[in-house]
mmCIF file of the N, C-alpha and C atoms, coordinates in Angstrom:
data_MODEL
# 
_entry.id   MODEL 
# 
loop_
_atom_site.group_PDB 
_atom_site.id 
_atom_site.type_symbol 
_atom_site.label_atom_id 
_atom_site.label_alt_id 
_atom_site.label_comp_id 
_atom_site.label_asym_id 
_atom_site.label_entity_id 
_atom_site.label_seq_id 
_atom_site.pdbx_PDB_ins_code 
_atom_site.Cartn_x 
_atom_site.Cartn_y 
_atom_site.Cartn_z 
_atom_site.occupancy 
_atom_site.B_iso_or_equiv 
_atom_site.pdbx_formal_charge 
_atom_site.auth_seq_id 
_atom_site.auth_comp_id 
_atom_site.auth_asym_id 
_atom_site.auth_atom_id 
_atom_site.pdbx_PDB_model_num 
ATOM 1   N N  . MET A 1 1  ? -8.386  -0.890  10.650  1.00 0.00 ? 1  MET A N  1 
ATOM 2   C CA . MET A 1 1  ? -7.029  -1.035  10.307  1.00 0.00 ? 1  MET A CA 1 
ATOM 3   C C  . MET A 1 1  ? -5.962  -0.536  11.143  1.00 0.00 ? 1  MET A C  1 
ATOM 4   N N  . THR A 1 2  ? -5.197  -0.592  11.821  1.00 0.00 ? 2  THR A N  1 
ATOM 5   C CA . THR A 1 2  ? -4.177  0.178   12.357  1.00 0.00 ? 2  THR A CA 1 
ATOM 6   C C  . THR A 1 2  ? -2.991  0.147   11.387  1.00 0.00 ? 2  THR A C  1 
ATOM 7   N N  . GLU A 1 3  ? -2.262  1.353   11.694  1.00 0.00 ? 3  GLU A N  1 
ATOM 8   C CA . GLU A 1 3  ? -1.238  1.104   10.575  1.00 0.00 ? 3  GLU A CA 1 
ATOM 9   C C  . GLU A 1 3  ? -0.256  -0.047  10.632  1.00 0.00 ? 3  GLU A C  1 
ATOM 10  N N  . GLU A 1 4  ? 0.126   -0.456  11.805  1.00 0.00 ? 4  GLU A N  1 
ATOM 11  C CA . GLU A 1 4  ? 0.814   -1.724  12.199  1.00 0.00 ? 4  GLU A CA 1 
ATOM 12  C C  . GLU A 1 4  ? 0.178   -2.803  11.631  1.00 0.00 ? 4  GLU A C  1 
ATOM 13  N N  . THR A 1 5  ? -0.662  -2.994  11.577  1.00 0.00 ? 5  THR A N  1 
ATOM 14  C CA . THR A 1 5  ? -1.799  -4.075  11.184  1.00 0.00 ? 5  THR A CA 1 
ATOM 15  C C  . THR A 1 5  ? -1.453  -3.818  9.684   1.00 0.00 ? 5  THR A C  1 
ATOM 16  N N  . ALA A 1 6  ? -1.495  -2.524  8.820   1.00 0.00 ? 6  ALA A N  1 
ATOM 17  C CA . ALA A 1 6  ? -1.684  -2.537  7.558   1.00 0.00 ? 6  ALA A CA 1 
ATOM 18  C C  . ALA A 1 6  ? -0.017  -2.931  6.853   1.00 0.00 ? 6  ALA A C  1 
ATOM 19  N N  . ILE A 1 7  ? 0.845   -2.307  7.791   1.00 0.00 ? 7  ILE A N  1 
ATOM 20  C CA . ILE A 1 7  ? 2.366   -2.897  7.477   1.00 0.00 ? 7  ILE A CA 1 
ATOM 21  C C  . ILE A 1 7  ? 2.623   -4.252  7.390   1.00 0.00 ? 7  ILE A C  1 
ATOM 22  N N  . GLU A 1 8  ? 2.063   -4.810  8.427   1.00 0.00 ? 8  GLU A N  1 
ATOM 23  C CA . GLU A 1 8  ? 2.202   -6.573  8.746   1.00 0.00 ? 8  GLU A CA 1 
ATOM 24  C C  . GLU A 1 8  ? 1.495   -7.228  7.158   1.00 0.00 ? 8  GLU A C  1 
ATOM 25  N N  . THR A 1 9  ? 0.211   -6.921  7.077   1.00 0.00 ? 9  THR A N  1 
ATOM 26  C CA . THR A 1 9  ? -0.378  -7.360  6.101   1.00 0.00 ? 9  THR A CA 1 
ATOM 27  C C  . THR A 1 9  ? 0.083   -7.038  4.630   1.00 0.00 ? 9  THR A C  1 
ATOM 28  N N  . ALA A 1 10 ? 0.735   -5.691  4.253   1.00 0.00 ? 10 ALA A N  1 
ATOM 29  C CA . ALA A 1 10 ? 1.076   -5.457  3.508   1.00 0.00 ? 10 ALA A CA 1 
ATOM 30  C C  . ALA A 1 10 ? 2.346   -6.402  3.250   1.00 0.00 ? 10 ALA A C  1 
ATOM 31  N N  . ARG A 1 11 ? 3.164   -6.590  3.959   1.00 0.00 ? 11 ARG A N  1 
ATOM 32  C CA . ARG A 1 11 ? 4.208   -7.369  4.007   1.00 0.00 ? 11 ARG A CA 1 
ATOM 33  C C  . ARG A 1 11 ? 4.291   -8.924  3.947   1.00 0.00 ? 11 ARG A C  1 
ATOM 34  N N  . GLN A 1 12 ? 3.133   -9.468  3.739   1.00 0.00 ? 12 GLN A N  1 
ATOM 35  C CA . GLN A 1 12 ? 3.095   -10.453 3.642   1.00 0.00 ? 12 GLN A CA 1 
ATOM 36  C C  . GLN A 1 12 ? 2.716   -10.948 2.202   1.00 0.00 ? 12 GLN A C  1 
ATOM 37  N N  . THR A 1 13 ? 2.575   -9.670  1.279   1.00 0.00 ? 13 THR A N  1 
ATOM 38  C CA . THR A 1 13 ? 2.472   -9.804  0.237   1.00 0.00 ? 13 THR A CA 1 
ATOM 39  C C  . THR A 1 13 ? 3.823   -9.151  -0.512  1.00 0.00 ? 13 THR A C  1 
ATOM 40  N N  . TRP A 1 14 ? 4.520   -8.373  -0.061  1.00 0.00 ? 14 TRP A N  1 
ATOM 41  C CA . TRP A 1 14 ? 5.345   -7.428  -0.045  1.00 0.00 ? 14 TRP A CA 1 
ATOM 42  C C  . TRP A 1 14 ? 6.265   -7.620  1.075   1.00 0.00 ? 14 TRP A C  1 
ATOM 43  N N  . PRO A 1 15 ? 7.270   -8.569  1.025   1.00 0.00 ? 15 PRO A N  1 
ATOM 44  C CA . PRO A 1 15 ? 8.102   -8.257  1.988   1.00 0.00 ? 15 PRO A CA 1 
ATOM 45  C C  . PRO A 1 15 ? 9.074   -7.222  2.323   1.00 0.00 ? 15 PRO A C  1 
ATOM 46  N N  . GLU A 1 16 ? 9.367   -6.568  1.160   1.00 0.00 ? 16 GLU A N  1 
ATOM 47  C CA . GLU A 1 16 ? 10.250  -5.119  0.899   1.00 0.00 ? 16 GLU A CA 1 
ATOM 48  C C  . GLU A 1 16 ? 9.317   -3.820  1.283   1.00 0.00 ? 16 GLU A C  1 
ATOM 49  N N  . ALA A 1 17 ? 8.325   -4.277  1.539   1.00 0.00 ? 17 ALA A N  1 
ATOM 50  C CA . ALA A 1 17 ? 7.736   -2.760  1.617   1.00 0.00 ? 17 ALA A CA 1 
ATOM 51  C C  . ALA A 1 17 ? 8.405   -1.548  3.071   1.00 0.00 ? 17 ALA A C  1 
ATOM 52  N N  . GLU A 1 18 ? 8.585   -0.592  2.624   1.00 0.00 ? 18 GLU A N  1 
ATOM 53  C CA . GLU A 1 18 ? 8.917   0.085   3.142   1.00 0.00 ? 18 GLU A CA 1 
ATOM 54  C C  . GLU A 1 18 ? 8.160   1.608   3.044   1.00 0.00 ? 18 GLU A C  1 
ATOM 55  N N  . GLY A 1 19 ? 8.422   2.626   3.394   1.00 0.00 ? 19 GLY A N  1 
ATOM 56  C CA . GLY A 1 19 ? 8.241   3.937   4.102   1.00 0.00 ? 19 GLY A CA 1 
ATOM 57  C C  . GLY A 1 19 ? 6.275   4.366   3.487   1.00 0.00 ? 19 GLY A C  1 
ATOM 58  N N  . PHE A 1 20 ? 5.536   3.564   4.421   1.00 0.00 ? 20 PHE A N  1 
ATOM 59  C CA . PHE A 1 20 ? 4.346   3.770   4.006   1.00 0.00 ? 20 PHE A CA 1 
ATOM 60  C C  . PHE A 1 20 ? 3.810   5.130   4.771   1.00 0.00 ? 20 PHE A C  1 
ATOM 61  N N  . GLU A 1 21 ? 2.929   5.322   3.745   1.00 0.00 ? 21 GLU A N  1 
ATOM 62  C CA . GLU A 1 21 ? 2.211   6.978   4.278   1.00 0.00 ? 21 GLU A CA 1 
ATOM 63  C C  . GLU A 1 21 ? 0.714   6.970   4.170   1.00 0.00 ? 21 GLU A C  1 
ATOM 64  N N  . PRO A 1 22 ? 0.110   7.700   5.263   1.00 0.00 ? 22 PRO A N  1 
ATOM 65  C CA . PRO A 1 22 ? -1.629  7.348   5.245   1.00 0.00 ? 22 PRO A CA 1 
ATOM 66  C C  . PRO A 1 22 ? -2.086  8.053   3.737   1.00 0.00 ? 22 PRO A C  1 
ATOM 67  N N  . VAL A 1 23 ? -3.015  7.766   3.373   1.00 0.00 ? 23 VAL A N  1 
ATOM 68  C CA . VAL A 1 23 ? -3.702  8.162   2.576   1.00 0.00 ? 23 VAL A CA 1 
ATOM 69  C C  . VAL A 1 23 ? -5.268  8.215   2.509   1.00 0.00 ? 23 VAL A C  1 
ATOM 70  N N  . ARG A 1 24 ? -6.173  8.800   1.773   1.00 0.00 ? 24 ARG A N  1 
ATOM 71  C CA . ARG A 1 24 ? -7.642  8.545   2.216   1.00 0.00 ? 24 ARG A CA 1 
ATOM 72  C C  . ARG A 1 24 ? -7.754  7.157   1.806   1.00 0.00 ? 24 ARG A C  1 
ATOM 73  N N  . GLY A 1 25 ? -8.499  6.359   2.876   1.00 0.00 ? 25 GLY A N  1 
ATOM 74  C CA . GLY A 1 25 ? -8.765  5.113   2.581   1.00 0.00 ? 25 GLY A CA 1 
ATOM 75  C C  . GLY A 1 25 ? -7.754  3.980   2.715   1.00 0.00 ? 25 GLY A C  1 
ATOM 76  N N  . GLY A 1 26 ? -6.267  4.534   3.155   1.00 0.00 ? 26 GLY A N  1 
ATOM 77  C CA . GLY A 1 26 ? -5.390  3.046   3.217   1.00 0.00 ? 26 GLY A CA 1 
ATOM 78  C C  . GLY A 1 26 ? -3.977  3.915   3.493   1.00 0.00 ? 26 GLY A C  1 
ATOM 79  N N  . TRP A 1 27 ? -2.976  3.230   2.566   1.00 0.00 ? 27 TRP A N  1 
ATOM 80  C CA . TRP A 1 27 ? -1.873  3.586   3.212   1.00 0.00 ? 27 TRP A CA 1 
ATOM 81  C C  . TRP A 1 27 ? -1.133  3.452   1.682   1.00 0.00 ? 27 TRP A C  1 
ATOM 82  N N  . THR A 1 28 ? -0.140  4.101   1.337   1.00 0.00 ? 28 THR A N  1 
ATOM 83  C CA . THR A 1 28 ? 0.689   3.631   0.210   1.00 0.00 ? 28 THR A CA 1 
ATOM 84  C C  . THR A 1 28 ? 1.982   3.398   0.204   1.00 0.00 ? 28 THR A C  1 
ATOM 85  N N  . PHE A 1 29 ? 2.856   2.648   -0.278  1.00 0.00 ? 29 PHE A N  1 
ATOM 86  C CA . PHE A 1 29 ? 4.284   2.360   0.525   1.00 0.00 ? 29 PHE A CA 1 
ATOM 87  C C  . PHE A 1 29 ? 5.089   2.234   -0.824  1.00 0.00 ? 29 PHE A C  1 
ATOM 88  N N  . ARG A 1 30 ? 6.308   2.169   -0.529  1.00 0.00 ? 30 ARG A N  1 
ATOM 89  C CA . ARG A 1 30 ? 7.608   1.696   -1.623  1.00 0.00 ? 30 ARG A CA 1 
ATOM 90  C C  . ARG A 1 30 ? 7.709   0.199   -1.743  1.00 0.00 ? 30 ARG A C  1 
ATOM 91  N N  . VAL A 1 31 ? 7.917   0.037   -2.637  1.00 0.00 ? 31 VAL A N  1 
ATOM 92  C CA . VAL A 1 31 ? 8.405   -1.841  -2.736  1.00 0.00 ? 31 VAL A CA 1 
ATOM 93  C C  . VAL A 1 31 ? 9.130   -1.827  -4.330  1.00 0.00 ? 31 VAL A C  1 
ATOM 94  N N  . GLY A 1 32 ? 10.301  -2.514  -4.030  1.00 0.00 ? 32 GLY A N  1 
ATOM 95  C CA . GLY A 1 32 ? 11.384  -2.386  -5.315  1.00 0.00 ? 32 GLY A CA 1 
ATOM 96  C C  . GLY A 1 32 ? 11.799  -0.977  -5.720  1.00 0.00 ? 32 GLY A C  1 
ATOM 97  N N  . GLY A 1 33 ? 11.326  -0.756  -7.089  1.00 0.00 ? 33 GLY A N  1 
ATOM 98  C CA . GLY A 1 33 ? 11.490  0.543   -7.767  1.00 0.00 ? 33 GLY A CA 1 
ATOM 99  C C  . GLY A 1 33 ? 10.388  1.339   -8.048  1.00 0.00 ? 33 GLY A C  1 
ATOM 100 N N  . GLY A 1 34 ? 8.871   1.001   -7.171  1.00 0.00 ? 34 GLY A N  1 
ATOM 101 C CA . GLY A 1 34 ? 7.915   1.417   -7.573  1.00 0.00 ? 34 GLY A CA 1 
ATOM 102 C C  . GLY A 1 34 ? 6.873   1.847   -6.102  1.00 0.00 ? 34 GLY A C  1 
ATOM 103 N N  . TYR A 1 35 ? 5.683   2.329   -6.178  1.00 0.00 ? 35 TYR A N  1 
ATOM 104 C CA . TYR A 1 35 ? 4.790   1.798   -5.236  1.00 0.00 ? 35 TYR A CA 1 
ATOM 105 C C  . TYR A 1 35 ? 3.469   0.953   -5.354  1.00 0.00 ? 35 TYR A C  1 
ATOM 106 N N  . ALA A 1 36 ? 3.097   0.704   -3.845  1.00 0.00 ? 36 ALA A N  1 
ATOM 107 C CA . ALA A 1 36 ? 1.817   -0.130  -3.832  1.00 0.00 ? 36 ALA A CA 1 
ATOM 108 C C  . ALA A 1 36 ? 1.010   0.820   -2.644  1.00 0.00 ? 36 ALA A C  1 
ATOM 109 N N  . TRP A 1 37 ? 0.020   -0.057  -3.324  1.00 0.00 ? 37 TRP A N  1 
ATOM 110 C CA . TRP A 1 37 ? -1.285  0.196   -1.728  1.00 0.00 ? 37 TRP A CA 1 
ATOM 111 C C  . TRP A 1 37 ? -1.581  -0.724  -0.737  1.00 0.00 ? 37 TRP A C  1 
ATOM 112 N N  . ILE A 1 38 ? -2.256  -0.128  0.213   1.00 0.00 ? 38 ILE A N  1 
ATOM 113 C CA . ILE A 1 38 ? -3.121  -1.232  0.741   1.00 0.00 ? 38 ILE A CA 1 
ATOM 114 C C  . ILE A 1 38 ? -4.473  -0.362  1.601   1.00 0.00 ? 38 ILE A C  1 
ATOM 115 N N  . THR A 1 39 ? -5.496  -1.036  1.311   1.00 0.00 ? 39 THR A N  1 
ATOM 116 C CA . THR A 1 39 ? -7.286  -0.351  1.642   1.00 0.00 ? 39 THR A CA 1 
ATOM 117 C C  . THR A 1 39 ? -6.930  -0.463  3.177   1.00 0.00 ? 39 THR A C  1 
ATOM 118 N N  . ALA A 1 40 ? -7.652  0.050   3.890   1.00 0.00 ? 40 ALA A N  1 
ATOM 119 C CA . ALA A 1 40 ? -7.815  0.241   5.311   1.00 0.00 ? 40 ALA A CA 1 
ATOM 120 C C  . ALA A 1 40 ? -8.706  -1.205  5.684   1.00 0.00 ? 40 ALA A C  1 
ATOM 121 N N  . ALA A 1 41 ? -9.223  -2.033  4.492   1.00 0.00 ? 41 ALA A N  1 
ATOM 122 C CA . ALA A 1 41 ? -9.953  -3.386  4.972   1.00 0.00 ? 41 ALA A CA 1 
ATOM 123 C C  . ALA A 1 41 ? -8.938  -4.285  4.643   1.00 0.00 ? 41 ALA A C  1 
ATOM 124 N N  . GLY A 1 42 ? -7.722  -3.890  4.162   1.00 0.00 ? 42 GLY A N  1 
ATOM 125 C CA . GLY A 1 42 ? -6.949  -4.921  3.895   1.00 0.00 ? 42 GLY A CA 1 
ATOM 126 C C  . GLY A 1 42 ? -6.270  -5.626  2.671   1.00 0.00 ? 42 GLY A C  1 
ATOM 127 N N  . ARG A 1 43 ? -7.183  -4.846  1.570   1.00 0.00 ? 43 ARG A N  1 
ATOM 128 C CA . ARG A 1 43 ? -6.700  -5.176  0.573   1.00 0.00 ? 43 ARG A CA 1 
ATOM 129 C C  . ARG A 1 43 ? -5.434  -4.741  0.014   1.00 0.00 ? 43 ARG A C  1 
ATOM 130 N N  . VAL A 1 44 ? -4.656  -5.548  -0.891  1.00 0.00 ? 44 VAL A N  1 
ATOM 131 C CA . VAL A 1 44 ? -3.412  -5.071  -1.128  1.00 0.00 ? 44 VAL A CA 1 
ATOM 132 C C  . VAL A 1 44 ? -3.265  -5.416  -2.603  1.00 0.00 ? 44 VAL A C  1 
ATOM 133 N N  . ALA A 1 45 ? -2.471  -4.024  -3.095  1.00 0.00 ? 45 ALA A N  1 
ATOM 134 C CA . ALA A 1 45 ? -1.949  -4.098  -4.811  1.00 0.00 ? 45 ALA A CA 1 
ATOM 135 C C  . ALA A 1 45 ? -1.638  -5.379  -4.815  1.00 0.00 ? 45 ALA A C  1 
ATOM 136 N N  . SER A 1 46 ? -1.349  -5.747  -5.996  1.00 0.00 ? 46 SER A N  1 
ATOM 137 C CA . SER A 1 46 ? -0.846  -6.673  -6.615  1.00 0.00 ? 46 SER A CA 1 
ATOM 138 C C  . SER A 1 46 ? 0.415   -6.769  -7.659  1.00 0.00 ? 46 SER A C  1 
ATOM 139 N N  . ASP A 1 47 ? 0.127   -5.438  -7.742  1.00 0.00 ? 47 ASP A N  1 
ATOM 140 C CA . ASP A 1 47 ? 0.967   -4.892  -9.151  1.00 0.00 ? 47 ASP A CA 1 
ATOM 141 C C  . ASP A 1 47 ? 1.346   -3.498  -8.539  1.00 0.00 ? 47 ASP A C  1 
ATOM 142 N N  . PRO A 1 48 ? 2.808   -3.022  -8.629  1.00 0.00 ? 48 PRO A N  1 
ATOM 143 C CA . PRO A 1 48 ? 3.425   -1.850  -8.312  1.00 0.00 ? 48 PRO A CA 1 
ATOM 144 C C  . PRO A 1 48 ? 3.194   -0.880  -9.411  1.00 0.00 ? 48 PRO A C  1 
ATOM 145 N N  . GLU A 1 49 ? 3.078   0.493   -8.551  1.00 0.00 ? 49 GLU A N  1 
ATOM 146 C CA . GLU A 1 49 ? 3.163   1.855   -9.763  1.00 0.00 ? 49 GLU A CA 1 
ATOM 147 C C  . GLU A 1 49 ? 4.102   2.263   -9.934  1.00 0.00 ? 49 GLU A C  1 
ATOM 148 N N  . GLY A 1 50 ? 4.588   3.223   -10.928 1.00 0.00 ? 50 GLY A N  1 
ATOM 149 C CA . GLY A 1 50 ? 5.832   4.035   -10.709 1.00 0.00 ? 50 GLY A CA 1 
ATOM 150 C C  . GLY A 1 50 ? 5.698   5.265   -9.816  1.00 0.00 ? 50 GLY A C  1 
ATOM 151 N N  . LEU A 1 51 ? 4.423   5.846   -9.592  1.00 0.00 ? 51 LEU A N  1 
ATOM 152 C CA . LEU A 1 51 ? 4.621   7.203   -8.890  1.00 0.00 ? 51 LEU A CA 1 
ATOM 153 C C  . LEU A 1 51 ? 4.313   7.008   -7.725  1.00 0.00 ? 51 LEU A C  1 
ATOM 154 N N  . ARG A 1 52 ? 4.140   7.233   -6.363  1.00 0.00 ? 52 ARG A N  1 
ATOM 155 C CA . ARG A 1 52 ? 3.070   7.158   -5.313  1.00 0.00 ? 52 ARG A CA 1 
ATOM 156 C C  . ARG A 1 52 ? 1.656   7.785   -6.062  1.00 0.00 ? 52 ARG A C  1 
ATOM 157 N N  . SER A 1 53 ? 1.725   8.753   -6.267  1.00 0.00 ? 53 SER A N  1 
ATOM 158 C CA . SER A 1 53 ? 0.344   9.125   -6.787  1.00 0.00 ? 53 SER A CA 1 
ATOM 159 C C  . SER A 1 53 ? -0.548  8.161   -7.363  1.00 0.00 ? 53 SER A C  1 
ATOM 160 N N  . HIS A 1 54 ? 0.256   7.419   -8.345  1.00 0.00 ? 54 HIS A N  1 
ATOM 161 C CA . HIS A 1 54 ? -0.492  6.469   -9.413  1.00 0.00 ? 54 HIS A CA 1 
ATOM 162 C C  . HIS A 1 54 ? -1.071  5.634   -8.586  1.00 0.00 ? 54 HIS A C  1 
ATOM 163 N N  . ALA A 1 55 ? 0.189   5.255   -7.690  1.00 0.00 ? 55 ALA A N  1 
ATOM 164 C CA . ALA A 1 55 ? -0.880  3.827   -6.724  1.00 0.00 ? 55 ALA A CA 1 
ATOM 165 C C  . ALA A 1 55 ? -1.770  4.564   -5.959  1.00 0.00 ? 55 ALA A C  1 
ATOM 166 N N  . GLN A 1 56 ? -2.007  5.831   -5.355  1.00 0.00 ? 56 GLN A N  1 
ATOM 167 C CA . GLN A 1 56 ? -2.888  6.034   -4.486  1.00 0.00 ? 56 GLN A CA 1 
ATOM 168 C C  . GLN A 1 56 ? -4.087  6.087   -5.553  1.00 0.00 ? 56 GLN A C  1 
ATOM 169 N N  . ARG A 1 57 ? -4.037  6.594   -6.722  1.00 0.00 ? 57 ARG A N  1 
ATOM 170 C CA . ARG A 1 57 ? -5.260  6.920   -7.598  1.00 0.00 ? 57 ARG A CA 1 
ATOM 171 C C  . ARG A 1 57 ? -5.787  5.495   -7.731  1.00 0.00 ? 57 ARG A C  1 
ATOM 172 N N  . ARG A 1 58 ? -5.211  4.417   -7.951  1.00 0.00 ? 58 ARG A N  1 
ATOM 173 C CA . ARG A 1 58 ? -5.479  3.497   -8.321  1.00 0.00 ? 58 ARG A CA 1 
ATOM 174 C C  . ARG A 1 58 ? -5.974  2.272   -7.007  1.00 0.00 ? 58 ARG A C  1 
ATOM 175 N N  . MET A 1 59 ? -5.746  2.799   -6.155  1.00 0.00 ? 59 MET A N  1 
ATOM 176 C CA . MET A 1 59 ? -6.260  2.147   -4.638  1.00 0.00 ? 59 MET A CA 1 
ATOM 177 C C  . MET A 1 59 ? -7.733  1.837   -4.615  1.00 0.00 ? 59 MET A C  1 
ATOM 178 N N  . PRO A 1 60 ? -8.716  1.060   -4.994  1.00 0.00 ? 60 PRO A N  1 
ATOM 179 C CA . PRO A 1 60 ? -9.965  1.184   -4.701  1.00 0.00 ? 60 PRO A CA 1 
ATOM 180 C C  . PRO A 1 60 ? -10.400 1.677   -3.241  1.00 0.00 ? 60 PRO A C  1 
ATOM 181 N N  . ALA A 1 61 ? -12.227 1.855   -3.265  1.00 0.00 ? 61 ALA A N  1 
ATOM 182 C CA . ALA A 1 61 ? -12.636 1.838   -2.401  1.00 0.00 ? 61 ALA A CA 1 
ATOM 183 C C  . ALA A 1 61 ? -12.723 0.956   -1.363  1.00 0.00 ? 61 ALA A C  1 
ATOM 184 N N  . ASN A 1 62 ? -12.762 0.763   -0.174  1.00 0.00 ? 62 ASN A N  1 
ATOM 185 C CA . ASN A 1 62 ? -12.700 -0.168  0.769   1.00 0.00 ? 62 ASN A CA 1 
ATOM 186 C C  . ASN A 1 62 ? -14.114 -1.169  -0.011  1.00 0.00 ? 62 ASN A C  1 
# 
């Protein structure tokens, strides 16, 4: 998945998503007052985390 596709896919769940940063296995991004993730396979977090590092740790392997 390209970053552009990841952004489009994440925004289907989180329209306010911004600040995408690549991490191993996907990307993390800001949503409201927290952070969420999307894997390279297209799986998107259903709940935000308080810190970007927490979102990255909760991101499953593809």
